C-alpha positions, -999 to 999 in steps of 0.1 A, spaced: -256 -430 151 -245 -408 180 -252 -420 215 -248 -402 248 -248 -423 280 -245 -410 316 -230 -429 345 -205 -445 321 -175 -448 344 -183 -483 356 -208 -512 359 -238 -512 336 -229 -478 320 -194 -488 311 -205 -522 298 -232 -506 277 -209 -479 263 -182 -504 253 -207 -528 237 -223 -500 217 -189 -487 206 -179 -522 196 -211 -523 174 -199 -492 155 -219 -465 171 -203 -431 181 -206 -432 219 -200 -403 243 -197 -416 279 -206 -390 304 -195 -389 340 -183 -363 365 -147 -375 362 -127 -387 332 -130 -425 327 -112 -450 305 -140 -465 284 -127 -485 254 -138 -472 221 -157 -442 235 -153 -405 238 -156 -390 272 -174 -358 282 -177 -344 317 -212 -339 329 -229 -336 363 -264 -348 358 -276 -330 389 -267 -297 372 -291 -286 344 -265 -262 330 -239 -289 329 -263 -312 310 -272 -285 285 -235 -277 278 -226 -314 273 -255 -320 249 -246 -288 230 -209 -299 228 -218 -333 214 -242 -318 188 -216 -293 177 -189 -320 173 -211 -346 156 -240 -326 141 -266 -349 156 -277 -368 187 -297 -400 181 -299 -417 215 -296 -405 251 -292 -432 278 -299 -422 313 -278 -445 335 -263 -424 363 -275 -437 396 -268 -443 433 -284 -464 461 -291 -459 498 -304 -485 521 -319 -483 556 -352 -475 573 -374 -448 559 -377 -434 594 -340 -428 600 -326 -419 566 -311 -385 566 -329 -358 546 -297 -349 528 -294 -385 516 -330 -386 504 -325 -354 484 -292 -367 469 -307 -399 456 -336 -381 440 -312 -355 425 -291 -382 409 -316 -410 400 -347 -390 391 -338 -353 385 -306 -365 368 -328 -382 342 -350 -351 340 -320 -328 334 -302 -349 308 -334 -357 289 -345 -321 288 -311 -310 275 -312 -337 248 -348 -334 235 -343 -305 211 -316 -325 194 -335 -358 195 -364 -341 177 -342 -335 148 -332 -371 144 -364 -388 156 -342 -403 183 -348 -422 214 -345 -419 252 -335 -450 271 -334 -449 309 -321 -474 335 -350 -482 359 -352 -513 381 -373 -542 390 -373 -525 424 -396 -499 408 -421 -526 399 -416 -545 432 -406 -518 458 -386 -533 486 -385 -525 523 -354 -507 535 -348 -497 498 -377 -473 499 -361 -442 484 -342 -461 457 -375 -478 447 -393 -445 447 -369 -430 423 -373 -459 399 -411 -457 400 -405 -421 389 -383 -431 361 -409 -456 348 -437 -429 350 -417 -403 332 -408 -428 305 -445 -435 298 -453 -398 298 -424 -390 274 -436 -417 250 -469 -399 247 -457 -364 247 -429 -370 221 -447 -394 199 -457 -367 173 -420 -359 169 -410 -395 163 -390 -396 196 -394 -428 216 -388 -435 253 -379 -468 269 -371 -480 304 -347 -509 310 -353 -528 342 -324 -548 356 -327 -570 387 -297 -580 409 -265 -572 389 -230 -579 401 -213 -545 399 -196 -520 422 -230 -505 429 -233 -529 459 -202 -516 476 -209 -480 467 -245 -480 481 -247 -458 511 -259 -478 541 -278 -462 569 -264 -483 597 -286 -466 624 -311 -492 635 -335 -485 663 -339 -513 688 -375 -518 679 -366 -530 644 -351 -561 660 -323 -566 634 -347 -565 604 -328 -538 586 -294 -556 588 -310 -589 577 -327 -573 547 -296 -555 535 -275 -586 538 -300 -606 517 -301 -578 491 -263 -576 489 -260 -614 487 -284 -615 457 -264 -587 440 -231 -604 445 -245 -635 429 -264 -616 403 -260 -613 365 -230 -595 350 -235 -560 337 -230 -573 301 -265 -589 304 -280 -554 308 -257 -540 281 -271 -565 256 -307 -554 264 -297 -517 261 -282 -525 226 -315 -542 217 -334 -511 227 -311 -489 207 -314 -511 175 -352 -519 177 -373 -505 149 -401 -498 174 -387 -500 209 -410 -512 237 -419 -490 267 -401 -514 290 -375 -542 288 -369 -563 319 -335 -581 320 -335 -618 327 -363 -644 326 -368 -647 364 -372 -609 367 -395 -608 337 -416 -633 354 -415 -613 387 -425 -581 370 -453 -598 351 -466 -614 383 -463 -583 403 -487 -565 381 -513 -593 381 -513 -609 416 -534 -593 444 -514 -565 460 -517 -579 495 -503 -612 483 -473 -594 467 -468 -575 499 -468 -607 519 -442 -623 497 -419 -593 497 -423 -588 535 -413 -623 542 -383 -622 520 -369 -587 527 -386 -572 557 -394 -599 583 
């Protein structure tokens, strides 16, 4: 089985690529710069560039004769108020998190049809429970979830499946790499700073990336993969409750934890 994974230079992507290689799969880790990924082959790819994605998919197919799985894992984060986030930062996070998935998936679909393959995308519990001051990140993950469900229906006749994997707070370099919008208007009364500090504390004390990698491997191996896998029991419970409790009650809880 030949697997391509984007965002493989660190964190969840690297842990997933190495675990899948350890299990005997042929893994191509894709990133903008060469990365040392144990047991994996590297291929340069900028997910924000459709031509780069097409060239990378073609290269893997020509080398291996097949592509069975594409894992969309490239991502970035920004935090801060919706009101003051720069337009360029908004565009960048959508380009990477959402359109990156679009570009890589579109490039891979012709090859996945040949193998009745699967598309696996890293979403987030933040897409199910959108958080204040993480609005644009949450919005991109809502988009990933929606595209996943659409792809499942569109590609079902070809035997191609699509799955979203939803991590919660994970201890990776993502926390330090997140772009922080430090501009806080006085009328927010320190709420942005408090919210970001809470979020980062949760991530620093979060699960290791290997926990997500194990779920990714499960989605790769499953005979009939689910539309969604949420990582960790507490986050499974949160995602389950979020879709069942009254929306105003959910808003009240999230406001008091992350926005007050």
